N, C-alpha and C positions, 0 to 999 in steps of 0.2 A: 397358093396364096394363103389358104387357111393354116397350113403348117408353119409358114413364116410368122403369122400372127401369134400362134401358140408358142413358138420358140422365143419371140420377143417378150411375151408375157412372162414366160419362165425366167428369162434373164433378169427382167425388172424385179421379179419377186425375190430372186436370190440376192440381188444387190441391196434391196431394202432390208434384208435380214442380216447382212454381213456386219454392219457397224452399229455403234450406239450414237444417239443424237447428243448434241451439246447439253441439252437439258438433263438427260439421263446421267451424263457424266457429272454435271454440277450437283445433282441430287446425291449421288454416291459420295462425292467429295464432302458435301455438307454433313452427311450422316457420319462419315469417318471423323470429321473435325469435332462433331458433338461428342462422339464416343471418346476420343482422345482427351477432350476437355474434362469430361467426367472422371476418366481414369487418372489423369494428371493430378487433379485435386485430391483424390483418395490417396495416391502415392505420396504426395507432399505431406499429408496429415500423418501417414504412417512413418515417414522419414523423421519428422519432428518428434513423434512419440519415441522412436528408437534412439534418438539423440538424448532425450531426457533419461531413458532407461540406462543408457551407457554412462551418463554422468553420475547417476545414483550408484551404479555398480562400481565405478571408479572411486567414489567417495567412500563406499564400504571397504574397498580394498585398502585405501589410504588409512582408514580407521584401524584396520587390523595391523597394518605395518606400524602405525604410530603406537599401538599398544605393545607390540614387540619391542619397539625402540624404548618405551618407558620401562619395560621389564629389564632391559639391559642397562639403561643409563639412569634409572630411578626417577626420571622426569621426562616430560614431553619436550620437544625442541621449542625454543622461544619463537616469538612472532618473527623476529629478524632472521633467524635461521630458516624458518619456514619448513615446508615439506621437502625442500631440497636436502635437508639433513638426512632424509631417508635414503637418498642415493649414496651419500658419503658413508653411511652406516651399513650399506648393502641390504637394506630392508625391502627394497623393491628392485626387481630385475630389469633395470633400464639405465641407459646412459644419462638420461635427464628425466625430470618429472613430466609425465604426459600432460598435455593441455586438455582442457575440457573439449567436448565435441564441437564447440563453436570456435575453437582456436585461441581461447583466452586462458590465462593462468587461473588456477584455483586460488581462493582466498583462504588463508589459514591464520587464525588468531589464537594465541595462548597467553594468558588464561582466557577462556572463552567468555563472551558476554551472555550467551544463551546457555552454554554448558559450563557453569561456573567452576565445576570440579575438574573440568577437562579442557577441551579445545573446541573451537568452532571451525568448521570446514565447509566451504560453499563455492558454488558456481553461480554467477549472475544470470545464466541462461542466454537465450538467443539475443536479447537486447543489450547484454553486457552492462546493465545498470542495476543498482540495488532496487529491490521492489519489482513490481510487475505482476502480470497475470497472463494466463494462456501460454503462448509460445515464449514470452519473456519472463516466465515464472522463475524465481530463484530456487535453486536446488541446494539443500544443506543437510547436515547431520543431526539436526534437532527437530525437524518437522516434516510434514507431508510435502511432496510425494515420496521422498526417499526413506522416511521413517514412518512406519505404519503402526 
């Protein structure tokens, strides 16, 4: 009789150790959710910073291509021609002018309002509107953050 009791106690002990309780599972899922939330916010900040850096790099590349265009044609393309003139003149290696990282066209003005001796080139940023701060900050060839 005693051996039967010991055998039953051993079985109950093993069954109790086999699985996790619902509360333990919920705690683990909550912790995973909190970690994912923190990581997600950090990743989104980095993604937006990378888009701004990409736009500034593209603006610098367009500036260099526009300078080559001016050396060849003795003037910058007009506002109506825009930076599309760089494609026709083969000053950029693309079938079309790339859009900014937010999928919008770059704004080109010649003669410039800020660069009176040259041209203004800008992206309106994430908000696609003139002005703004933070993620909606305008990026251009005459001021920060693209010109330091």
